[in-house]
C-alpha positions as CSV (number, residue, x, y, z in Angstrom):
1,X,13.9,1.2,-27.1
2,X,10.4,3.1,-25.1
3,X,8.9,4.9,-28.0
4,X,8.8,9.6,-27.4
5,X,6.0,10.8,-26.7
6,X,4.3,13.4,-28.3
7,X,4.6,16.9,-26.7
8,X,1.5,18.4,-27.0
9,X,0.4,21.3,-28.9
10,X,-0.4,24.4,-26.3
11,X,-3.8,26.4,-27.6
12,X,-4.4,29.2,-27.5
13,X,-8.7,30.0,-28.1
14,X,-10.1,32.5,-29.2
15,X,-13.6,34.1,-28.8
16,X,-14.2,31.1,-25.9
17,X,-17.6,31.5,-24.7
18,X,-19.0,31.0,-28.1
19,X,-20.3,27.8,-28.6
20,X,-18.5,26.1,-30.7
21,X,-15.4,27.1,-27.8
22,X,-17.1,24.9,-25.4
23,X,-18.0,22.4,-28.5
24,X,-14.3,21.9,-28.9
25,X,-12.8,22.4,-26.2
26,X,-14.4,19.6,-24.0
27,X,-13.2,17.0,-27.2
28,X,-9.5,18.3,-26.1
29,X,-9.4,19.6,-22.4
30,X,-10.3,17.9,-19.0
31,X,-13.4,20.5,-17.8
32,X,-16.4,19.9,-14.9
33,X,-19.8,18.2,-16.3
34,X,-22.1,19.7,-14.3
35,X,-20.4,23.5,-14.6
36,X,-20.7,22.9,-18.4
37,X,-24.5,21.7,-17.7
38,X,-24.9,24.6,-15.8
39,X,-23.1,27.1,-17.8
40,X,-23.7,25.8,-21.0
41,X,-26.9,23.4,-21.4
42,X,-26.6,22.9,-25.0
43,X,-23.2,21.5,-24.8
44,X,-23.7,20.0,-22.4
45,X,-26.7,17.8,-23.6
46,X,-25.0,16.4,-26.7
47,X,-21.2,15.8,-24.6
48,X,-22.3,13.5,-21.9
49,X,-24.6,10.6,-20.9
50,X,-28.4,10.7,-21.3
51,X,-28.6,8.4,-17.8
52,X,-25.9,10.6,-16.6
53,X,-24.8,14.0,-16.3
54,X,-21.1,13.6,-14.5
55,X,-20.5,11.5,-17.6
56,X,-19.1,13.4,-20.6
57,X,-18.9,10.6,-23.6
58,X,-18.4,13.1,-26.3
59,X,-15.0,11.1,-28.3
60,X,-11.6,13.6,-26.9
61,X,-8.6,14.2,-29.2
62,X,-5.1,13.8,-27.7
63,X,-2.5,15.9,-28.4
64,X,-3.5,19.5,-27.3
65,X,-3.4,21.1,-24.1
66,X,-5.4,24.2,-24.3
67,X,-3.4,27.5,-22.6
68,X,-4.6,30.5,-22.8
69,X,-7.9,32.0,-23.3
70,X,-9.7,34.6,-24.8
71,X,-13.4,36.7,-25.5
72,X,-14.3,40.1,-26.3
73,X,-16.2,39.8,-22.2
74,X,-13.7,39.0,-20.0
75,X,-15.8,37.4,-17.3
76,X,-17.8,35.0,-20.1
77,X,-14.5,34.5,-20.1
78,X,-13.3,33.5,-17.0
79,X,-16.7,31.6,-16.8
80,X,-14.8,29.4,-19.6
81,X,-11.7,29.0,-17.6
82,X,-14.0,28.1,-14.6
83,X,-16.0,24.9,-16.6
84,X,-12.1,24.5,-18.0
85,X,-11.1,23.9,-14.1
86,X,-9.3,26.8,-14.5
87,X,-6.5,25.7,-16.2
88,X,-6.1,27.6,-19.4
89,X,-5.3,31.7,-18.3
90,X,-7.9,34.1,-18.8
91,X,-6.1,37.0,-21.4
92,X,-7.5,40.5,-21.3
93,X,-5.9,41.1,-24.4
94,X,-6.5,39.6,-27.7
95,X,-2.7,39.7,-28.7
96,X,-1.6,38.1,-25.2
97,X,-3.1,35.1,-26.7
98,X,0.0,34.3,-28.3
99,X,2.1,34.0,-25.1
100,X,3.3,30.2,-24.5
101,X,1.0,28.9,-27.2
102,X,2.1,26.8,-30.4
103,X,-1.1,26.6,-32.4
104,X,-4.6,29.1,-31.9
105,X,-8.2,27.9,-32.6
106,X,-10.0,30.7,-33.7
107,X,-13.8,30.1,-32.1
108,X,-16.8,31.1,-33.8
109,X,-20.7,28.8,-33.8
110,X,-23.3,32.3,-35.2
111,X,-20.8,35.1,-36.5
112,X,-20.9,36.1,-39.7
113,X,-17.2,36.1,-39.5
114,X,-16.4,39.9,-40.2
115,X,-13.9,40.2,-37.5
116,X,-11.5,36.9,-38.4
117,X,-8.9,38.8,-40.3
118,X,-8.3,41.2,-37.3
119,X,-8.9,38.1,-34.7
120,X,-6.5,36.7,-36.4
121,X,-3.8,38.5,-37.8
122,X,-1.7,39.3,-34.8
123,X,-1.1,35.4,-34.9
124,X,-0.1,34.6,-38.5
125,X,1.3,37.8,-38.2
126,X,3.4,35.5,-35.3
127,X,3.7,33.1,-37.7
128,X,1.9,30.4,-35.6
129,X,0.0,27.7,-37.0
130,X,-4.3,29.0,-36.6
131,X,-7.8,27.2,-37.2
132,X,-10.7,30.0,-38.5
133,X,-13.5,28.9,-37.9
134,X,-16.7,29.0,-40.7
135,X,-17.4,31.0,-41.9
136,X,-13.6,32.0,-42.8
137,X,-15.0,35.9,-43.5
138,X,-18.6,37.6,-44.2
139,X,-16.7,38.4,-47.9
140,X,-13.9,38.0,-50.1
141,X,-11.9,40.6,-49.1
142,X,-11.5,39.1,-46.4
143,X,-10.4,36.6,-47.0
144,X,-8.2,36.7,-49.4
145,X,-6.4,39.1,-47.0
146,X,-6.5,35.9,-44.1
147,X,-4.5,34.2,-46.8
148,X,-2.1,37.2,-47.7
149,X,-1.0,36.9,-44.5
150,X,-0.1,33.5,-43.8
151,X,1.2,32.5,-47.0
152,X,3.1,36.2,-46.6
153,X,4.4,34.8,-42.9
154,X,4.8,31.0,-43.6
155,X,1.6,30.7,-41.0
156,X,-0.3,27.7,-41.1
157,X,-3.7,28.3,-41.2
158,X,-6.9,25.8,-41.8
159,X,-11.0,26.7,-42.1
160,X,-13.7,24.4,-42.3
161,X,-17.2,23.6,-41.9
162,X,-18.5,20.7,-39.6
163,X,-20.1,20.1,-43.0
164,X,-16.9,20.1,-44.7
165,X,-15.8,16.5,-42.8
166,X,-19.1,14.8,-40.9
167,X,-18.7,11.1,-41.7
168,X,-22.7,10.9,-42.6
169,X,-21.3,12.7,-45.7
170,X,-18.4,9.6,-45.8
171,X,-20.7,7.4,-46.0
172,X,-23.9,8.9,-49.5
173,X,-21.6,9.5,-51.2
174,X,-20.5,5.9,-51.2
175,X,-24.7,5.3,-52.3
176,X,-23.5,7.2,-55.1
177,X,-22.4,3.4,-56.8
178,X,-26.3,3.0,-56.5
179,X,-27.3,4.8,-59.0
180,X,-24.0,4.4,-61.2
181,X,-24.5,2.8,-65.0
182,X,-22.3,0.0,-63.7
183,X,-25.1,-1.5,-61.4
184,X,-27.0,-1.9,-64.8
185,X,-26.6,-4.2,-68.4
186,X,-25.1,-1.8,-70.5
187,X,-23.0,-2.1,-73.4
188,X,-19.7,-1.5,-72.6
189,X,-18.9,1.7,-74.6
190,X,-21.3,3.5,-72.7
191,X,-20.0,6.3,-71.1
192,X,-20.8,6.7,-67.5
193,X,-23.4,8.6,-66.6
194,X,-22.2,10.8,-63.3
195,X,-24.5,12.7,-61.1
196,X,-26.2,14.2,-62.7
197,X,-28.6,16.7,-60.3
198,X,-27.5,17.3,-56.5
199,X,-30.0,19.0,-54.1
200,X,-29.3,19.9,-50.5
201,X,-32.0,21.1,-47.4
202,X,-29.6,23.4,-45.2
203,X,-30.6,26.3,-43.2
204,X,-29.8,29.8,-44.2
205,X,-31.9,33.1,-44.6
206,X,-35.2,31.4,-44.2
207,X,-33.9,30.1,-40.3
208,X,-32.6,33.3,-39.7
209,X,-35.5,35.2,-40.1
210,X,-37.7,32.8,-37.8
211,X,-34.8,33.2,-34.6
212,X,-35.5,37.3,-35.3
213,X,-38.8,36.6,-34.2
214,X,-37.6,35.0,-31.3
215,X,-35.8,38.2,-30.4
216,X,-32.3,37.5,-31.9
217,X,-31.3,39.2,-35.1
218,X,-31.8,38.2,-38.2
219,X,-29.2,40.2,-40.0
220,X,-26.3,38.8,-42.1
221,X,-24.3,37.7,-39.1
222,X,-27.0,35.0,-38.8
223,X,-27.1,34.6,-42.3
224,X,-23.2,33.5,-43.2
225,X,-22.6,31.6,-39.9
226,X,-25.6,28.6,-41.1
227,X,-25.8,29.5,-45.0
228,X,-22.1,28.9,-45.3
229,X,-23.1,24.6,-43.6
230,X,-25.2,24.4,-47.0
231,X,-22.4,25.6,-49.7
232,X,-19.5,23.5,-47.8
233,X,-22.0,20.5,-47.9
234,X,-23.0,21.3,-51.9
235,X,-18.9,21.1,-53.0
236,X,-18.4,19.0,-50.1
237,X,-20.6,16.0,-52.0
238,X,-20.8,17.7,-55.9
239,X,-17.3,18.9,-56.3
240,X,-16.0,22.7,-55.8
241,X,-16.0,23.6,-59.2
242,X,-18.4,26.2,-59.3
243,X,-19.2,28.4,-62.7
244,X,-21.7,30.3,-61.5
245,X,-24.5,30.8,-59.2
246,X,-28.6,31.8,-59.7
247,X,-30.6,33.0,-56.0
248,X,-33.7,33.5,-55.3
249,X,-36.6,33.5,-52.7
250,X,-37.9,35.3,-50.4
251,X,-35.9,35.4,-47.8
252,X,-32.1,35.5,-48.1
253,X,-30.7,33.3,-50.6
254,X,-33.8,31.5,-50.0
255,X,-33.1,28.9,-53.1
256,X,-29.6,29.1,-54.7
257,X,-28.8,27.3,-57.6
258,X,-24.7,26.1,-58.3
259,X,-24.1,25.3,-62.7
260,X,-20.8,23.7,-62.1
261,X,-18.0,23.5,-65.1
262,X,-18.2,19.5,-64.5
263,X,-21.9,20.6,-66.1
264,X,-23.9,19.1,-62.6
265,X,-25.7,21.1,-61.0
266,X,-26.7,21.5,-57.7
267,X,-29.1,22.8,-55.5
268,X,-29.1,24.3,-51.5
269,X,-32.5,25.0,-50.8
270,X,-32.7,27.4,-47.4
271,X,-36.3,27.1,-46.2
272,X,-38.5,27.4,-42.9
273,X,-37.8,25.2,-40.7
274,X,-41.4,25.3,-40.5
275,X,-41.5,22.8,-43.9
276,X,-38.6,21.2,-43.0
277,X,-38.0,19.2,-39.5
278,X,-37.2,21.9,-36.6
279,X,-33.8,20.4,-36.1
280,X,-31.0,21.7,-37.7
281,X,-31.4,19.2,-39.7
282,X,-29.1,18.7,-43.1
283,X,-30.2,16.5,-45.9
284,X,-29.1,15.6,-49.2
285,X,-30.1,13.8,-52.7
286,X,-28.1,12.5,-55.5
287,X,-29.9,12.0,-59.4
288,X,-28.5,10.7,-62.5
289,X,-30.0,9.4,-65.3
290,X,-30.5,5.6,-63.3
291,X,-32.3,6.7,-60.6
292,X,-31.4,8.4,-57.6
293,X,-30.1,8.0,-53.7
294,X,-32.2,10.6,-50.3
295,X,-29.2,11.1,-47.1
296,X,-30.5,10.6,-43.8
297,X,-30.3,13.3,-41.5
298,X,-27.0,15.3,-40.7
299,X,-27.2,16.9,-38.0
300,X,-26.3,17.8,-34.0
301,X,-25.8,14.1,-32.9
302,X,-24.0,13.6,-36.4
303,X,-21.8,16.7,-36.2
304,X,-19.9,15.0,-33.3
305,X,-17.5,12.9,-35.4
306,X,-17.3,16.6,-38.0
307,X,-15.7,17.9,-35.3
308,X,-13.6,16.2,-34.1
309,X,-12.6,15.1,-37.8
310,X,-11.6,19.0,-37.8
311,X,-9.8,18.7,-34.7
312,X,-7.3,16.0,-36.1
313,X,-6.6,18.0,-39.1
314,X,-5.7,20.4,-37.6
315,X,-3.8,18.4,-34.9
316,X,-1.7,16.9,-37.8
317,X,-1.0,20.3,-39.6
318,X,0.1,21.7,-36.6
319,X,2.5,18.0,-35.7
320,X,3.2,17.5,-39.7
321,X,4.0,21.6,-40.9
322,X,1.5,20.6,-44.4
323,X,-1.3,22.3,-44.9
324,X,-4.1,19.7,-45.3
325,X,-6.3,21.7,-47.7
326,X,-5.2,24.3,-50.5
327,X,-6.4,27.5,-49.3
328,X,-8.3,28.5,-52.3
329,X,-10.9,26.3,-50.5
330,X,-12.0,28.3,-47.7
331,X,-12.7,31.8,-50.1
332,X,-14.0,29.9,-52.8
333,X,-17.0,29.2,-50.4
334,X,-17.3,32.6,-49.2
335,X,-17.3,33.9,-53.3
336,X,-20.2,30.7,-53.4
337,X,-21.6,33.3,-50.9
338,X,-21.2,36.6,-52.2
339,X,-22.0,36.1,-55.4
340,X,-25.4,34.6,-55.0
341,X,-26.8,37.4,-52.4
342,X,-25.5,40.0,-56.1
343,X,-27.5,37.3,-58.6
344,X,-30.3,37.4,-56.1
345,X,-30.5,40.9,-56.1
346,X,-30.0,41.3,-60.1
347,X,-31.9,38.3,-61.0
348,X,-29.0,37.3,-63.5
349,X,-26.6,34.2,-62.6
350,X,-23.8,35.4,-61.6
351,X,-19.7,34.0,-62.4
352,X,-17.5,33.2,-59.5
353,X,-14.7,35.3,-61.6
354,X,-17.5,38.0,-61.3
355,X,-16.0,38.4,-57.2
356,X,-13.1,36.2,-56.7
357,X,-10.3,36.3,-58.7
358,X,-9.2,32.7,-57.6
C-alpha cells in the first residue's frame, strides 16, 4: 500500500515584513530570489549561493503552506506577498489571519515583545497552535498571561530564540567532557566536578546604544530583542536553574551574573562590539577544576541551523499535539532579564522569585 501523504500545515504569518518573517519564510515557502535580493538584501545574503543570486541554498523545512500574512503596514505585507510569488493572502486585519489556517507564526526580529500578548491573544482564544518569536514578551506579567490563555483554550504554544536550538551550542556542550575529571587519573571515590563557571559573550545594552548612534532607537525595544539571545544561550549551555541575578555596567545589563541553584555561576557579557568582533557573534567558555573549553563563533551562518530546528520543532508540535517545552521556560527567560534590570538599579542581587512565581 502506498504511503499516505501528510497534509501540509496551513500557516498564518503575523508581522511578515519583519526580518524574521523573511528569514523563516524562505525556509518554508517558494519565493522569487531576485525580488528577495531587491526587497530584503540581508536575508538574501544568507539564503543564497554567493556565485548565483538566483539560487537559494538555505535549508528547506517541509510540511508548511504559507496561506495568510499580516503586517501593521499593509504596503509592506503586499511587498512580502509579492516576494513569495503572490501565493499568501494579505490580510488587512489581524483577526483575519486565523481564517483557513492550522497554525500561527508570530515573527519578531528586532522588537521588544511588548505587543506579543495583543498579537497572540486572538489566535490562542481560537485554540490555534501558536509560535511566539523571541522575546516571548517584554515583561513577566504579559508572559504569564500568554501562557494562561494557551492553557485555558488548550492552544499549543511554542517560543524560542535561535540560540536555544542552534546546533553549534550542542556541539560545544559535548566538549564539556574535555574538562571532566574522568579524563584524568584520579581515584574512583573523587566526585565528578562539573562545569563550575560559564561565560557567554552576548549582545545587548551596549549594542543598542551603538545602534542609537546610527539613527536607530536605543531604548528597551532594542535591548530586549538582543538581550534575550544571551540569556537563551546561557541557560541552553549551563542550565535553567537560575536562583538570583546581579547586573552592573554603564549600559543596560552590560554584565549579568546568574547564580544557579546548582552552585554554578554564569556570566553574560554584553559589552561593546568595538571590543568584540562587530558581527552579531556569540561566544561561550566553560571552566571546571580541570581546565577550560572555548567555543567557536556562533553567528549568522550558524543561526541558520537554529532557525531550521525551530521550524521543525514547531511543525512536529502541530502534528503531534504535544508541546516540546514546558511553558514556564518561556517565562523564565523573561524573568531573568526583569530581575537583571532591578538588580542593576538596586546594585543588589535579585532573586528570580521576586519577579516570578514559577
